[in-house]
BATI-523838 format. One line per 8 residues: number of its first residue (from 0); their letters; for each residue x, y negated, z negated of N, C-alpha, C. Coordinates in nm, 3 decimals. Layout:
BEGIN
NUM = A = X:Y:Z:X:Y:Z:X:Y:Z ~ ...
END
This chain:
BEGIN
0 = XXXXXXXX = 2.518:-25.887:-20.722:2.512:-25.902:-20.865:2.648:-25.957:-20.909 ~ 2.641:-26.063:-20.982:2.767:-26.123:-21.024:2.818:-26.057:-21.152 ~ 2.936:-26.092:-21.187:3.004:-26.031:-21.301:2.930:-26.056:-21.432 ~ 2.876:-26.174:-21.449:2.804:-26.207:-21.572:2.680:-26.119:-21.588 ~ 2.608:-26.093:-21.481:2.489:-26.008:-21.487:2.528:-25.864:-21.521 ~ 2.638:-25.817:-21.464:2.684:-25.682:-21.494:2.723:-25.669:-21.641 ~ 2.793:-25.768:-21.693:2.833:-25.766:-21.834:2.709:-25.767:-21.923 ~ 2.612:-25.850:-21.887:2.489:-25.859:-21.966:2.414:-25.726:-21.962
8 = XXXXXXXX = 2.406:-25.666:-21.843:2.337:-25.536:-21.830:2.408:-25.429:-21.911 ~ 2.540:-25.422:-21.903:2.616:-25.323:-21.979:2.603:-25.346:-22.130 ~ 2.605:-25.473:-22.169:2.589:-25.504:-22.312:2.451:-25.459:-22.360 ~ 2.352:-25.480:-22.276:2.216:-25.437:-22.311:2.208:-25.285:-22.322 ~ 2.269:-25.215:-22.226:2.269:-25.069:-22.229:2.345:-25.017:-22.351 ~ 2.457:-25.082:-22.384:2.534:-25.042:-22.502:2.450:-25.063:-22.627 ~ 2.378:-25.174:-22.633:2.290:-25.200:-22.748:2.182:-25.094:-22.761 ~ 2.124:-25.056:-22.648:2.021:-24.951:-22.650:2.080:-24.818:-22.697
16 = XXXXXXXX = 2.199:-24.784:-22.647:2.264:-24.660:-22.688:2.297:-24.661:-22.837 ~ 2.345:-24.775:-22.888:2.373:-24.785:-23.032:2.246:-24.765:-23.113 ~ 2.137:-24.826:-23.066:2.009:-24.809:-23.135:1.966:-24.663:-23.138 ~ 1.981:-24.596:-23.024:1.945:-24.454:-23.017:2.035:-24.371:-23.108 ~ 2.165:-24.400:-23.108:2.258:-24.327:-23.195:2.225:-24.350:-23.343 ~ 2.192:-24.475:-23.377:2.154:-24.503:-23.516:2.027:-24.427:-23.554 ~ 1.931:-24.422:-23.461:1.807:-24.348:-23.488:1.837:-24.200:-23.505 ~ 1.924:-24.145:-23.420:1.960:-24.004:-23.433:2.034:-23.978:-23.563
24 = XXXXXXXX = 2.123:-24.068:-23.599:2.197:-24.050:-23.725:2.101:-24.051:-23.842 ~ 2.002:-24.139:-23.838:1.903:-24.145:-23.946:1.822:-24.017:-23.948 ~ 1.780:-23.968:-23.832:1.702:-23.845:-23.826:1.784:-23.728:-23.880 ~ 1.911:-23.720:-23.840:1.996:-23.611:-23.890:2.012:-23.621:-24.041 ~ 2.032:-23.743:-24.091:2.046:-23.763:-24.235:1.920:-23.719:-24.307 ~ 1.807:-23.759:-24.253:1.679:-23.722:-24.315:1.660:-23.571:-24.309 ~ 1.696:-23.510:-24.198:1.684:-23.364:-24.186:1.773:-23.295:-24.289 ~ 1.895:-23.344:-24.304:1.986:-23.284:-24.403:1.931:-23.300:-24.544
32 = XXXXXXXX = 1.878:-23.419:-24.574:1.821:-23.442:-24.706:1.700:-23.352:-24.729 ~ 1.614:-23.340:-24.627:1.498:-23.252:-24.640:1.539:-23.107:-24.659 ~ 1.640:-23.064:-24.585:1.687:-22.926:-24.599:1.741:-22.901:-24.739 ~ 1.817:-22.996:-24.793:1.872:-22.981:-24.927:1.760:-22.980:-25.031 ~ 1.665:-23.071:-25.017:1.552:-23.075:-25.111:1.471:-22.946:-25.104 ~ 1.452:-22.894:-24.984:1.379:-22.769:-24.968:1.452:-22.655:-25.038 ~ 1.584:-22.651:-25.026:1.662:-22.548:-25.096:1.646:-22.562:-25.247 ~ 1.652:-22.686:-25.296:1.638:-22.709:-25.441:1.500:-22.667:-25.490
40 = XXXXXXXX = 1.397:-22.705:-25.416:1.260:-22.670:-25.455:1.240:-22.519:-25.450 ~ 1.294:-22.456:-25.347:1.281:-22.310:-25.335:1.350:-22.240:-25.451 ~ 1.465:-22.290:-25.492:1.536:-22.230:-25.606:1.454:-22.244:-25.734 ~ 1.391:-22.359:-25.754:1.308:-22.380:-25.873:1.188:-22.286:-25.870 ~ 1.124:-22.275:-25.754:1.007:-22.187:-25.742:1.047:-22.042:-25.766 ~ 1.159:-22.000:-25.709:1.206:-21.863:-25.729:1.232:-21.834:-25.877 ~ 1.291:-21.931:-25.946:1.320:-21.913:-26.088:1.189:-21.898:-26.166 ~ 1.094:-21.986:-26.141:0.967:-21.982:-26.213:0.888:-21.856:-26.179
48 = XXXXXXXX = 0.879:-21.824:-26.052:0.801:-21.706:-26.013:0.874:-21.578:-26.049 ~ 1.006:-21.583:-26.060:1.081:-21.464:-26.101:1.042:-21.421:-26.241 ~ 1.028:-21.517:-26.331:0.985:-21.485:-26.468:0.844:-21.428:-26.468 ~ 0.758:-21.486:-26.387:0.620:-21.438:-26.379:0.617:-21.297:-26.320 ~ 0.698:-21.273:-26.217:0.703:-21.140:-26.156:0.748:-21.035:-26.257 ~ 0.846:-21.071:-26.340:0.893:-20.976:-26.441:0.781:-20.943:-26.539 ~ 0.703:-21.042:-26.579:0.591:-21.018:-26.670:0.486:-20.929:-26.604 ~ 0.458:-20.954:-26.477:0.361:-20.872:-26.404:0.409:-20.728:-26.397
56 = XXXXXXXX = 0.536:-20.708:-26.367:0.590:-20.572:-26.359:0.584:-20.501:-26.494 ~ 0.613:-20.575:-26.602:0.603:-20.515:-26.736:0.460:-20.472:-26.765 ~ 0.365:-20.558:-26.729:0.224:-20.525:-26.752:0.181:-20.404:-26.669 ~ 0.228:-20.395:-26.546:0.196:-20.279:-26.461:0.251:-20.151:-26.521 ~ 0.376:-20.157:-26.567:0.437:-20.039:-26.629:0.360:-19.997:-26.754 ~ 0.319:-20.094:-26.834:0.243:-20.063:-26.955:0.109:-19.999:-26.919 ~ 0.040:-20.055:-26.819:-0.088:-19.996:-26.777:-0.069:-19.855:-26.723 ~ 0.040:-19.832:-26.651:0.067:-19.698:-26.599:0.089:-19.600:-26.713
64 = XXXXXXXX = 0.164:-19.642:-26.814:0.186:-19.554:-26.930:0.056:-19.525:-27.003 ~ -0.026:-19.628:-27.023:-0.154:-19.610:-27.093:-0.243:-19.516:-27.014 ~ -0.248:-19.534:-26.883:-0.330:-19.448:-26.798:-0.280:-19.304:-26.803 ~ -0.150:-19.285:-26.797:-0.094:-19.149:-26.804:-0.124:-19.086:-26.940 ~ -0.110:-19.162:-27.048:-0.140:-19.110:-27.181:-0.288:-19.073:-27.191 ~ -0.375:-19.156:-27.134:-0.518:-19.126:-27.132:-0.548:-18.998:-27.055 ~ -0.478:-18.978:-26.944:-0.498:-18.857:-26.866:-0.453:-18.734:-26.944 ~ -0.342:-18.744:-27.015:-0.294:-18.632:-27.097:-0.396:-18.599:-27.205
72 = XXXXXXXX = -0.450:-18.701:-27.270:-0.552:-18.679:-27.374:-0.676:-18.614:-27.313 ~ -0.719:-18.661:-27.196:-0.838:-18.604:-27.133:-0.818:-18.457:-27.098 ~ -0.702:-18.422:-27.043:-0.675:-18.283:-27.008:-0.667:-18.198:-27.135 ~ -0.601:-18.249:-27.238:-0.590:-18.175:-27.364:-0.728:-18.149:-27.424 ~ -0.812:-18.252:-27.428:-0.947:-18.235:-27.482:-1.028:-18.137:-27.398 ~ -1.012:-18.142:-27.267:-1.083:-18.048:-27.180:-1.042:-17.904:-27.210 ~ -0.913:-17.882:-27.232:-0.865:-17.747:-27.264:-0.920:-17.702:-27.399 ~ -0.919:-17.792:-27.498:-0.973:-17.757:-27.631:-1.121:-17.725:-27.622
80 = XXXXXXXX = -1.198:-17.806:-27.550:-1.342:-17.782:-27.536:-1.366:-17.650:-27.464 ~ -1.288:-17.622:-27.360:-1.305:-17.496:-27.288:-1.274:-17.377:-27.379 ~ -1.168:-17.389:-27.459:-1.133:-17.281:-27.552:-1.242:-17.262:-27.657 ~ -1.296:-17.371:-27.711:-1.404:-17.360:-27.809:-1.530:-17.299:-27.748 ~ -1.561:-17.338:-27.626:-1.677:-17.279:-27.557:-1.657:-17.129:-27.537 ~ -1.534:-17.091:-27.502:-1.506:-16.948:-27.484:-1.521:-16.874:-27.616 ~ -1.472:-16.931:-27.726:-1.486:-16.868:-27.858:-1.632:-16.857:-27.898 ~ -1.707:-16.964:-27.877:-1.851:-16.960:-27.911:-1.922:-16.856:-27.827
88 = XXXXXXXX = -1.884:-16.846:-27.702:-1.946:-16.745:-27.615:-1.914:-16.604:-27.662 ~ -1.788:-16.581:-27.699:-1.748:-16.449:-27.747:-1.817:-16.415:-27.879 ~ -1.829:-16.513:-27.967:-1.900:-16.490:-28.094:-2.047:-16.465:-28.065 ~ -2.102:-16.537:-27.971:-2.244:-16.525:-27.938:-2.281:-16.389:-27.883 ~ -2.194:-16.329:-27.807:-2.227:-16.198:-27.751:-2.177:-16.085:-27.840 ~ -2.112:-16.119:-27.948:-2.072:-16.019:-28.046:-1.937:-15.956:-28.022 ~ -1.860:-16.005:-27.929:-1.728:-15.948:-27.904:-1.624:-15.996:-28.005 ~ -1.655:-16.104:-28.071:-1.561:-16.160:-28.167:-1.636:-16.191:-28.295
96 = XX = -1.580:-16.146:-28.405:-1.643:-16.174:-28.534:-1.551:-16.264:-28.615 ~ -1.610:-16.368:-28.670:-1.530:-16.461:-28.750:-1.544:-16.434:-28.896
END
């Protein structure tokens, strides 16, 4: 192999390596851009869903309070009805006169 062929072969190999390096640089650049865009999109989604999550939590707390208040009313009414039934029973058998 003469010197000219060796130079041509090395030049060709160098050209191939440069092409591969350029392709890798482009891929890395694209990866970095994608990673940054993904971070930006994730931040936007977190901000939007954060507000929605707060509203959902407020609604859950309100429903819990309403349910607890309803339970208190139900227990109170049950006690009142039981007391009235006891009074009616006592009046009915003559142990209590009104």
